[in-house]
C-alpha positions in Angstrom: 29.7 23.2 74.7 28.1 19.8 74.9 29.7 17.6 72.2 26.3 16.3 71.1 25.0 19.8 70.7 28.1 20.7 68.9 27.8 17.8 66.5 24.1 18.6 65.9 25.0 22.2 65.0 27.6 21.0 62.6 25.2 18.6 61.0 22.6 21.4 60.6 25.2 23.5 59.0 26.1 20.7 56.7 22.5 20.2 55.7 22.1 23.9 54.9 25.4 23.8 52.9 24.1 20.7 51.0 20.8 22.4 50.3 22.7 25.5 49.1 24.9 23.4 46.8 21.8 21.7 45.4 20.1 25.0 44.7 23.4 26.3 43.2 23.7 23.2 41.0 20.1 23.7 39.8 20.8 27.4 39.1 24.0 26.4 37.3 22.0 24.0 35.1 19.4 26.6 34.3 22.1 29.2 33.7 23.9 26.9 31.3 20.8 26.2 29.4 19.4 29.7 29.3 22.1 32.3 30.1 25.5 30.8 29.1 24.9 31.1 25.4 27.1 32.4 22.6 25.7 34.2 19.7 27.0 34.8 16.1 24.9 37.6 14.5 25.2 37.8 10.7 26.0 41.3 9.5 23.3 42.0 6.9 24.5 45.5 6.1 28.1 44.8 5.0 28.8 46.1 1.5 30.5 42.9 0.4 29.0 39.8 2.0 25.4 40.1 0.8 24.5 39.3 -2.8 21.8 37.9 -5.0 21.8 35.2 -7.6 19.3 34.2 -10.2 19.0 31.4 -12.9 20.3 33.4 -15.8 23.8 31.8 -15.6 22.0 28.4 -16.2 20.1 29.8 -19.1 17.1 31.0 -17.3 15.3 34.3 -17.5 14.5 35.1 -13.9 15.8 38.5 -12.6 16.9 39.1 -9.0 17.4 42.4 -7.3 18.9 43.3 -3.9 17.8 46.2 -1.7 18.9 47.1 1.8 17.4 49.3 4.5 18.5 50.0 8.0 16.4 47.1 9.3 16.7 44.4 6.6 17.9 43.2 3.3 15.4 42.2 0.6 15.5 40.0 -2.5 13.0 40.9 -5.2 12.8 38.4 -8.0 10.8 38.1 -11.2 10.5 34.3 -11.8 10.2 33.8 -15.5 9.8 30.4 -17.1 12.8 29.5 -19.3 14.8 27.2 -17.2 13.9 23.9 -15.8 14.0 25.0 -12.1 13.8 28.8 -12.1 15.0 30.4 -8.9 16.4 33.4 -7.2 18.7 33.4 -4.2 19.9 35.8 -1.5 23.4 34.8 -0.4 25.3 35.9 2.7 29.0 35.1 2.8 30.2 33.8 6.2 33.9 33.4 5.3 36.4 35.2 3.1 38.3 32.1 1.9 37.7 28.3 1.6 38.1 27.8 5.3 34.7 29.4 6.1 33.5 29.3 9.7 32.9 26.4 12.1 29.3 26.1 13.2 29.8 22.9 15.3 29.9 25.1 18.4 26.4 26.4 17.7 23.1 24.5 18.2 20.5 26.5 16.4 19.8 29.2 13.8 17.4 32.0 14.6 15.7 33.7 11.6 13.3 36.5 11.2 12.2 36.8 7.6 9.2 37.1 5.4 8.3 35.6 2.0 5.8 36.9 -0.5 4.7 35.5 -3.9 1.8 34.8 -6.2 0.7 31.7 -4.3 -0.9 31.3 -0.9 2.1 29.3 0.2 5.6 30.5 -0.6 8.1 28.2 1.0 11.8 29.3 1.4 14.8 27.0 1.2 17.5 27.9 3.7 21.0 26.6 2.7 24.3 26.4 4.7 26.9 25.9 2.0 29.9 23.8 3.1 33.4 23.6 1.6 35.6 20.5 1.8 38.6 19.9 -0.4 37.6 16.3 -0.8 34.6 17.2 -3.0 34.6 21.0 -3.5 36.5 23.2 -5.9 37.6 26.7 -4.8 35.6 29.5 -6.4 33.0 27.0 -7.7 29.8 27.5 -5.9 28.2 24.5 -7.7 30.5 22.1 -5.8 29.7 23.5 -2.4 27.7 21.0 -0.4 24.3 22.5 0.6 22.6 21.7 3.9 19.0 22.7 3.5 15.7 23.1 5.4 12.4 24.3 3.9 9.6 26.1 5.6 6.9 28.6 4.9 7.4 31.9 6.8 3.8 32.8 6.3 2.7 29.8 8.4 5.1 30.5 11.2 5.7 33.4 13.7 7.8 36.3 12.5 10.8 34.8 14.3 11.6 31.1 14.1 14.5 29.0 15.4 15.8 25.8 13.7 18.1 23.3 15.3 21.2 22.9 13.1 20.7 19.1 13.4 17.5 19.7 11.3 19.6 20.7 8.2 20.0 17.8 5.8 22.2 17.4 2.8 20.2 18.2 -0.3 19.5 14.9 -2.3 19.9 16.7 -5.7 23.4 17.8 -4.8 24.6 14.2 -4.0 23.2 13.1 -7.4 25.0 15.9 -9.3 28.2 15.7 -7.2 29.0 12.1 -6.4 31.2 11.8 -3.3 32.5 9.0 -1.1 30.2 7.6 1.6 32.2 9.2 4.5 31.3 12.7 3.1 27.6 12.1 2.5 26.5 13.1 6.0 26.0 16.7 7.3 29.1 18.8 7.8 29.2 22.2 9.5 32.9 22.8 10.0 33.6 24.9 6.9 30.5 26.9 6.2 31.1 29.6 3.6 27.6 31.0 3.2 24.0 31.0 4.2 21.5 31.6 1.5 17.7 31.9 1.1 16.2 30.8 -2.2 12.7 30.6 -3.7 13.3 26.9 -4.6 13.5 25.1 -7.9 9.9 24.6 -8.9 7.9 27.7 -8.1 5.1 29.6 -9.7 6.2 32.3 -12.1 5.7 35.8 -10.9 7.1 38.3 -8.5 8.6 36.9 -5.3 10.4 38.5 -2.5 12.3 37.4 0.6 13.0 39.9 3.3 15.6 39.0 5.9 15.4 41.1 9.1 17.9 39.1 11.2 19.9 35.9 11.4 22.0 34.6 14.1 23.5 31.3 15.3 23.0 30.3 19.0 25.0 27.9 21.0 26.2 27.1 24.5 29.6 28.1 25.7 29.8 24.7 27.5 27.7 21.9 26.0 25.0 20.5 28.2 26.7 17.1 28.3 30.0 18.5 29.4 28.4 20.8 31.9 26.4 18.0 33.5 29.5 15.8 33.5 31.4 18.5 35.4 28.5 18.7 37.9 28.7 15.0 38.4 32.4 15.1 39.2 31.8 18.1 41.5 29.2 16.1 43.5 31.4 13.1 43.5 34.1 15.2 45.1 31.6 16.5 47.7 30.5 13.0 48.5 34.0 11.9 49.0 34.7 14.9 51.2 31.5 14.1 53.2 32.5 10.5 53.7 35.9 11.6 54.9 34.3 14.0 57.3 31.9 11.3 58.5 34.8 9.0 59.2 36.6 11.7 61.2 33.4 12.5 63.1 32.8 8.8 63.8 36.3 8.5 65.4 35.7 11.5 67.5 32.3 10.2 68.6 33.9 6.8 69.5 36.4 8.5 71.7 33.7 10.6 73.3 31.7 7.4 73.8 34.6 5.8 75.7 34.9 8.9 77.9 31.2 8.9 78.6 31.3 5.2 79.4 34.0 5.7 82.0 32.1 8.6 83.5 28.9 6.5 83.5 30.6 3.8 85.5 31.8 6.3 88.0 28.3 7.7 88.3 26.8 4.3 88.7 29.0 3.7 91.7 27.7 6.9 93.2 24.1 6.1 92.3 24.2 2.6 93.9 24.5 4.3 97.3 21.4 6.3 96.6 19.3 3.4 95.2 18.4 1.9 98.5 17.0 5.1 100.0 14.9 5.8 96.9 13.6 2.3 96.5 10.5 2.9 98.6 9.6 6.0 96.7 10.2 4.2 93.4 7.9 1.4 94.4 5.0 3.8 94.7 5.9 5.5 91.5 6.1 2.2 89.7 2.6 1.3 90.6 1.4 4.6 89.1 3.6 4.1 86.0 2.1 0.6 85.4 -1.4 2.1 85.4 -0.2 4.9 83.1 1.4 2.4 80.7 -1.7 0.3 80.5 -3.7 3.5 79.6 -1.0 4.5 77.0 -1.2 1.0 75.4 -4.9 1.3 75.0 -4.5 4.7 73.6 -1.9 3.5 71.2 -4.1 0.7 70.0 -7.0 3.2 69.4 -4.7 5.5 67.5 -3.5 2.7 65.2 -7.0 1.6 64.5 -8.0 5.2 63.8 -5.1 5.6 61.4 -6.2 2.4 59.6 -9.8 3.6 59.3 -8.9 7.2 58.3 -8.7 6.4 54.6 -11.9 4.3 54.7 -13.7 7.0 56.7 -12.7 9.7 54.2 -14.0 7.5 51.4 -17.4 6.7 52.9 -18.1 9.9 54.9 -19.8 11.6 51.9 -22.0 8.5 51.3 -22.7 8.0 55.0 -23.8 11.6 55.5 -26.3 11.3 52.6 -27.6 8.0 53.8 -27.9 9.0 57.5 -31.3 10.8 57.1 -33.3 8.1 55.2 -31.9 5.2 57.3 -32.5 7.1 60.6 -36.1 7.8 59.5 -36.5 4.1 58.6 -35.2 3.0 62.0 -37.6 5.4 63.7 -40.6 4.2 61.7 -39.5 0.5 62.3 -39.3 1.0 66.1 -42.7 2.8 66.1 -44.3 -0.1 64.1 -42.8 -2.5 66.6 -44.4 -0.7 69.5 -47.7 -0.6 67.7 -47.5 -4.4 67.2 -46.8 -5.0 70.9 -49.7 -2.7 71.8 -52.0 -4.6 69.5 -50.9 -7.9 71.1 -51.7 -6.6 74.5 -55.2 -5.4 73.5 -55.9 -8.7 71.7 -55.5 -10.6 75.0 -58.2 -8.5 76.8 -60.6 -6.7 74.6 -59.9 -6.1 70.8 -62.2 -3.5 69.4 -62.9 -2.7 65.7 -61.7 0.9 66.3 -58.4 -0.3 67.8 -57.8 -2.6 64.9 -58.7 0.1 62.4 -56.3 2.5 64.2 -53.5 -0.1 64.1 -54.0 -0.7 60.3 -54.0 3.1 59.7 -50.8 3.5 61.7 -49.2 0.4 60.1 -50.1 1.6 56.6 -48.7 5.1 57.3 -45.5 3.6 58.9 -45.1 1.2 56.0 -45.3 4.0 53.5 -42.8 6.1 55.4 -40.5 3.1 55.8 -40.7 2.3 52.1 -40.1 5.9 51.1 -37.0 6.2 53.3 -35.6 2.8 52.3 -36.2 3.6 48.6 -34.4 6.9 49.1 -31.5 5.0 50.7 -31.5 2.5 47.9 -31.7 5.3 45.3 -28.6 6.9 46.8 -26.7 3.7 46.9 -27.8 2.9 43.3 -26.8 6.4 42.2 -23.3 6.0 43.7 -23.0 2.5 42.1 -24.2 3.9 38.8 -21.8 6.9 39.0 -18.9 4.5 39.8 -19.8 2.2 36.9 -20.3 5.1 34.5 -17.0 6.6 35.5 -15.2 3.4 34.5 -16.9 2.9 31.2 -18.3 4.8 28.2 -21.5 2.7 28.1 -24.2 4.3 26.2 -27.7 4.4 27.7 -30.8 6.6 28.1 -30.8 8.7 31.2 -32.3 11.8 32.8 -29.8 14.6 32.7 -30.9 15.7 36.2 -30.0 12.2 37.6 -26.5 12.3 36.2 -26.0 15.9 37.6 -27.3 14.9 41.0 -25.1 11.8 41.1 -22.1 14.0 40.2 -23.1 16.4 43.0 -23.3 13.6 45.5 -19.8 12.5 44.5 -18.4 16.0 44.8 -20.3 17.0 48.0 -17.5 15.9 50.4 -15.0 18.1 48.6 -17.4 21.0 48.2 -18.4 20.9 51.9 -14.7 21.3 52.9 -15.1 24.8 51.5 -17.8 27.5 51.9 -18.6 27.4 48.3 -22.1 26.4 46.9 -23.2 24.5 43.8 -26.7 25.1 42.6 -28.6 23.0 40.0 -31.3 24.2 37.6 -32.2 21.4 35.3 -35.7 20.3 34.2 -36.4 16.7 35.2 -38.0 15.9 31.9 -34.7 16.3 29.9 -33.8 12.8 28.6 -30.6 12.0 26.8 -29.4 9.0 24.8 -25.7 9.2 25.2 -22.7 8.5 27.5 -23.3 9.5 31.1 -19.8 8.6 32.3 -17.9 11.1 30.1 -20.6 13.7 30.7 -20.3 13.3 34.5 -16.5 13.6 34.1 -17.0 16.9 32.3 -19.1 18.3 35.2 -16.5 17.0 37.7 -13.7 18.8 35.8 -15.8 22.1 35.7 -16.4 21.9 39.5 -12.7 21.1 40.2 -11.6 24.0 38.1 -13.8 26.4 40.0 -12.6 25.1 43.3 -9.0 25.1 42.3 -8.8 28.3 40.2 -11.9 30.5 40.3 -12.3 30.7 44.0 -8.7 31.3 45.0 -8.7 33.9 47.8 -12.5 34.1 47.6 -14.2 33.2 50.9 -17.6 32.1 49.4 -18.2 31.4 45.8 -21.3 30.3 43.9 -21.5 27.7 41.0 -24.6 27.1 38.9 -25.2 24.1 36.6 -28.2 24.6 34.4 -29.7 23.2 31.2 -32.6 23.8 28.8 -33.9 22.0 25.7 -33.7 23.6 22.3 -36.1 23.2 19.4 -33.7 21.2 17.2 -33.2 18.2 19.4 -30.4 19.8 21.2 -29.7 20.6 24.8 -27.8 23.7 26.1 -25.9 23.1 29.3 -24.3 26.0 31.2 -21.9 26.0 34.0 -21.0 29.3 35.6 -19.2 30.7 38.6 -18.7 34.1 40.2 -15.0 33.6 40.7 -11.8 35.4 39.7 -12.4 35.0 35.9 -9.8 34.1 33.3 -7.3 36.6 31.7 -7.5 36.8 27.9 -4.0 35.4 27.5 -5.1 32.2 29.4 -8.6 32.0 27.9 -7.4 31.5 24.3 -5.3 28.5 25.5 -7.7 27.0 27.9 -8.5 23.9 25.7 -4.8 23.1 25.0 -3.5 19.9 26.5 -1.3 20.2 29.6 -1.9 24.0 29.8 -2.5 25.0 33.4 -1.7 27.9 35.6 -1.5 25.5 38.6 1.3 23.2 37.5 2.5 21.3 40.6 -0.4 22.7 42.7 -3.2 20.4 41.8 -3.6 21.3 38.1 -2.8 18.8 35.4 -3.8 20.9 32.4 -6.0 18.1 31.0 -9.4 18.9 32.4 -10.7 21.4 29.8 -8.8 19.6 27.0 -10.6 16.4 28.0 -14.0 18.3 28.1 -13.4 19.7 24.6 -12.4 16.3 23.2 -15.4 14.5 24.8 -17.9 17.2 23.7 -16.7 17.4 20.1 -15.7 13.8 19.4 -18.0 11.6 21.5 -21.1 13.8 21.7 -20.7 15.6 18.4 -21.4 18.9 20.1 -19.8 22.3 20.7 -18.2 23.9 23.8 -17.6 27.6 24.3 -16.2 29.6 27.3 -16.5 33.2 28.2 -14.8 35.0 31.0 -13.5 38.3 32.2 -11.1 38.9 35.1 -13.1 39.6 38.2 -16.4 38.7 36.6 -16.5 35.0 36.8 -16.6 32.3 34.0 -19.4 30.8 31.9 -19.0 27.6 30.0 -21.7 26.6 27.4 -22.2 23.1 26.0 -24.4 22.5 23.0 -25.1 18.8 22.8 -27.5 16.6 20.8 -30.1 14.8 22.9 -29.2 11.7 21.0 -25.5 11.3 20.6 -24.1 10.2 17.2 -24.4 6.5 16.7 -20.7 6.2 15.8 -17.7 8.4 15.4 -16.4 7.4 12.0 -12.6 7.2 11.4 -11.4 9.5 8.6 -9.4 7.3 6.2 -6.3 9.1 4.8 -5.7 7.9 1.2 -2.3 8.7 -0.3 -2.2 10.0 -3.9 0.8 11.4 -5.8 0.4 15.1 -6.1 0.4 15.3 -9.9 -2.2 12.4 -10.1 -4.5 14.3 -7.7 -4.3 17.4 -9.8 -5.0 15.5 -13.0 -7.9 13.6 -11.3 -9.5 16.9 -10.2 -9.0 18.3 -13.7 -10.5 15.2 -15.3 -13.6 15.3 -13.1 -14.1 19.0 -13.5 -17.7 19.8 -12.4 -18.8 16.2 -12.6 -19.3 13.8 -9.7 -17.5 10.5 -9.9 -20.7 8.4 -10.2 -21.5 10.4 -13.4 -18.3 9.2 -15.2 -18.8 6.3 -17.5 -16.1 7.1 -20.1 -12.4 7.5 -19.0 -11.1 8.9 -22.3 -10.2 12.5 -22.8 -7.7 15.0 -21.5 -6.0 14.5 -18.1 -7.0 10.8 -18.1 -4.3 8.2 -17.6 -3.7 5.0 -15.7 -3.1 6.6 -12.3 -6.3 8.7 -12.7 -8.3 5.6 -13.5 -6.9 3.7 -10.6 -7.8 6.6 -8.2 -11.3 6.8 -9.6 -12.0 3.1 -9.1 -10.5 3.1 -5.6 -12.8 5.9 -4.5 -15.7 4.3 -6.3 -15.0 1.0 -4.3 -14.7 3.0 -1.1 -18.0 4.9 -1.6 -19.7 1.5 -2.3 -18.4 -0.4 0.7 -17.7 2.2 3.4 -20.6 4.6 2.8 -20.7 5.9 6.4 -17.0 6.6 6.6 -15.3 9.8 5.4 -12.0 9.9 3.6 -9.3 12.4 2.9 -7.0 12.4 -0.2 -3.5 13.2 1.0 -1.0 14.4 -1.6 2.4 12.6 -1.4 5.3 14.1 -3.1 6.9 10.9 -4.4 6.4 7.2 -4.9 8.9 6.2 -2.3 7.5 8.7 0.2 4.0 7.2 -0.3 5.3 3.7 0.5 7.1 5.0 3.6 3.9 6.8 4.9 2.0 3.6 4.3 4.5 1.5 6.3 4.3 4.0 9.2 0.5 4.2 9.1 0.6 7.9 8.3 -1.9 7.0 5.6 -4.3 4.1 5.5 -3.8 3.1 1.9 -2.3 4.2 -1.4 -5.1 5.0 -3.9 -2.9 4.3 -6.9 -1.3 0.9 -7.6 2.3 -0.1 -6.9 4.6 -2.7 -8.4 4.4 -6.0 -6.7 8.2 -6.2 -6.4 8.2 -3.0 -4.3 5.4 -4.2 -2.1 6.9 -7.6 -1.4 9.8 -5.9 0.4 7.3 -4.7 3.1 5.0 -7.8 3.1 4.9 -7.9 6.9 3.9 -4.2 7.2 1.3 -3.8 4.4 -1.4 -5.8 2.7 -1.8 -6.2 -1.0 -4.9 -6.4 -3.3 -5.2 -8.8 -6.2 -3.3 -7.7 -9.3 -5.2 -4.8 -10.9 -2.8 -4.9 -13.8 -1.5 -8.3 -14.6 2.1 -9.2 -15.7 2.3 -8.4 -19.4 -0.3 -5.7 -19.5 2.1 -2.8 -18.8 3.3 -1.9 -22.3 4.3 1.8 -22.6 5.5 4.2 -25.2 8.7 6.2 -25.7 7.7 9.8 -25.5 9.7 12.7 -26.8 9.4 16.3 -27.9 7.8 16.7 -31.4 10.9 18.5 -32.6 13.4 15.9 -31.4 14.3 14.3 -34.6 17.0 12.0 -33.1 14.4 10.3 -30.9 11.7 10.3 -33.5 14.0 8.5 -36.0 14.6 5.5 -33.6 13.9 2.2 -35.3 15.8 -0.4 -33.2 17.1 -1.1 -29.7 20.6 0.2 -30.7 19.0 3.5 -31.7 17.1 3.6 -28.4 20.3 3.0 -26.4 21.8 6.3 -27.7 19.1 8.4 -26.2 19.2 10.4 -23.0 16.2 9.4 -20.8 14.6 10.5 -17.6 12.8 8.3 -15.1 12.3 7.8 -11.3 14.6 5.4 -9.5 11.7 4.7 -7.1 9.7 3.3 -10.0 11.5 0.0 -9.9 9.9 -1.6 -13.0 10.7 1.4 -15.2 14.2 1.9 -13.9 15.1 -1.8 -14.0 13.7 -2.1 -17.5 15.9 0.8 -18.8 18.9 -0.8 -17.0 18.3 -4.2 -18.6 17.9 -2.5 -22.0 21.4 -1.0 -21.6 20.5 2.7 -21.3 23.7 4.4 -20.1 22.3 7.9 -19.6 19.2 8.1 -17.4 18.5 11.0 -15.0 16.7 10.3 -11.7 13.9 12.8 -11.2 11.2 12.4 -8.6 8.1 14.1 -10.1 6.2 13.5 -13.3 5.9 17.2 -14.1 9.7 17.8 -13.9 10.2 14.8 -16.3 7.9 16.4 -18.8 9.7 19.8 -18.5 13.1 18.1 -19.0 12.0 16.3 -22.2 10.2 19.4 -23.6 13.2 21.7 -22.9 15.6 19.2 -24.6 17.7 18.4 -21.5 16.9 14.8 -22.1 15.5 13.0 -25.2 12.6 10.8 -23.9 10.7 9.2 -21.1 8.5 6.1 -20.8 4.7 6.7 -20.4 1.4 4.8 -21.1 -0.1 5.7 -24.4 -2.7 8.5 -24.4 -5.9 8.3 -26.4 -6.3 11.9 -27.6 -4.5 14.3 -29.9 -2.7 11.5 -31.7 -1.6 9.9 -28.4 0.1 13.1 -27.3 0.7 14.0 -23.7 0.0 17.6 -22.8 0.7 19.5 -19.6 1.0 23.2 -19.2 3.0 24.3 -22.2 4.6 20.9 -22.7 3.5 18.5 -25.4 5.2 15.1 -26.0 4.5 12.5 -28.7 5.4 8.8 -28.9 8.2 7.5 -31.0 6.3 5.8 -33.8 6.4 2.0 -34.1 8.2 1.3 -30.8 7.0 0.0 -27.4 8.6 -1.0 -24.1 7.3 -3.9 -21.9 7.4 -3.3 -18.1 7.4 -6.7 -16.5 5.5 -7.3 -13.2 2.0 -6.8 -11.8 0.5 -3.8 -10.1 -1.5 -3.8 -6.8 -3.3 -1.5 -4.4 -1.8 -1.6 -0.9 -3.1 -0.8 2.6 -1.3 -0.6 6.0 -1.6 -3.2 8.8 -3.3 -1.1 11.5 -6.8 -1.8 12.6 -8.5 0.8 10.4 -6.3 -0.1 7.4 -7.3 -3.8 7.8 -11.0 -2.7 7.9 -10.4 -0.8 4.7 -8.6 -3.7 3.0 -11.3 -6.2 4.0 -14.0 -4.0 2.6 -12.5 -2.5 -0.5 -10.2 -5.3 -2.0 -13.2 -7.6 -2.8 -15.0 -4.8 -4.5 -11.9 -3.9 -6.6 -11.6 -7.6 -7.6 -15.2 -7.4 -8.8 -14.3 -4.5 -11.1 -11.6 -6.7 -12.6 -13.9 -9.7 -13.0 -16.7 -7.7 -14.7 -14.2 -6.1 -17.1 -15.1 -2.5 -16.1 -11.5 -1.7 -14.9 -10.0 -3.1 -18.2 -12.5 -1.1 -20.2 -11.4 2.1 -18.4 -7.7 1.3 -19.0 -8.4 1.0 -22.7 -10.3 4.3 -22.7 -7.5 6.1 -21.0 -5.0 4.6 -23.5 -3.0 2.4 -21.1 -4.2 -0.7 -23.0 -3.8 0.7 -26.5 -5.2 -1.3 -29.4 -3.8 1.2 -32.0 -0.2 0.2 -31.1 -0.9 -3.5 -31.1 1.4 -4.1 -34.1 4.2 -1.9 -32.9 7.6 -3.5 -32.1 8.3 -4.3 -28.5 12.0 -3.7 -27.9 12.1 -6.1 -24.9 9.5 -8.8 -25.6 
């Protein structure tokens, strides 16, 4: 066998082997990700490892019951108020001793459960309880570290999968079980139990949690290790290939030396034959020279054709459309030229009135035809220029809908004519719109592309129709339909989702219909519907206003603490904000007043912009959402000391509450005689208080006063419950103006310790983010809020809600 052929065969074999290894590697990666998984299914039907827990051991009244079927286990719970955080829990033991099981080899937890309760939303807390001798005590569940995640099964599919990395250590556990910093992070090496609980602050009533299945999922070999192994495998193959190439090169070099010697021998033999063939070669050379010259010319033409191929493809559509009017114009022009020369000839011999009249008639007719054809050509060029300009901008203008559709058809004609499909147009010429022709043209292009790419697959000749009609209420209905393959129901319900396409990698981006939906609803303020059945074609209906909305206002998200929002809504009741002139009464307090004035300023300065009140679960979370622009502003004030820490990320209003105005009372339960008998700072220091560490002014004040027992709780409602139940003695709160300055919420009632006040030093300000919309909000609303301060209306409202309380003016301030 020829060595060259042999080497070629070996290289082909090597290429096939390499391709096979690549495919095998891809298959191995896929298998590792999808098939090489380990599973740990939790046995829900064991007689010993499933149990229920309720709050009766902590003094609560809730009652939990466990029931099992062949398909699931179920926790039924009657949540009864009587404990600060009533709860019920379904616990499943994963280990028989303190060693537990190691979940580090698993990546996710697959759950199938349902939750029911008296509320629309019934979140479930999922705990993985961890044992570590460094901070846990054997047989003491209270010291086991809980890793938790919270979700609402009613808002998710029946089966849901969580990554174990999503589980975080519960903050309340770290507060109640102080540990060293190295143990504060998530640990999954000694997990004793998984449990499902109703949470700590749920609505009283009947709750149930039904667990159908639970299993841990992980890879036998981690993705990182598997890929590292593949890398080493390919490195070994590359080294082997290089060694093989080196060996082959040596063999080729030896073969080259052999061939060189053979060539020298053949040359000697050929030299004897050269002379006799010279004459024949001379004739052949002359013919070859001619052939080479022809080939050079052909090569040049091919190069030029290659250079012009792209340009020809670009202008072919335009040239075809311009060919007819320009050809007609040339014909008319040449005819007119002939007539002029004929008139010149006649004028030299005998010029009659009739000849002159005939010339004028022909000239006028030719001029009209010439003008019409040149105007047609100019219109086509202008249409292409306008279409190009519109496609690169969202400039608003008045236009005839038919013109935009025809411009779009001209642009798409080159592609349509590559097929046997047909686009028909049925649009009245009198339809005038005041909107954005560029985005509208892009929508039509997307519809046509979708039909060509999807609808007419395996269909020899398809028909498309783009029609429109005016409706009575200043709207236009635009329909695009085709008689193609249609869309299955499973695809139809997802057709507007971004990046969803059945032609991924085959010309489909999955953005065409999503873009159409976005443009129709957000830019034009209209509606889009689609109907289709497999085998019966597709119909898309647009309902657009003839005059597009003048603007598309940004919805400002205003953060409000959840309890403040509830009190604000209760305070307003059936009233509108502009009807409120007196801020005294039930549910009114400083935060409610601040929210009301913020919304009043918003409605005054940004009348055309909508807003949304977003409930935030804590003071710190509100600041974090403000910094990350999740909300545009906080609609209640914050302490200046907290805002200064983020000065580069937020903007601050003028002080709504000046330094020295924040004087609050010491509130306690009416039956707490120890607190009610306080007369001095020493008495106050003996009390157990509750506050929020995120409320820096309150927390720092209590620290400066020497309070040794203060519980950190994140919500106002929980604080009231703790004081009312006697878990703590008191909390700090602005004075109320009703029911002898008492604070009432649900079944809780707190009264101020008579004769004593606490001063919270620092000023309070509204805050906005630093994004463009937040800056617009700050520039508009901050001056209006300052006006409320200057005219005294804000101070008046603070007095009416009790924050500035004249009745306590002579009470002792413990920290003046």
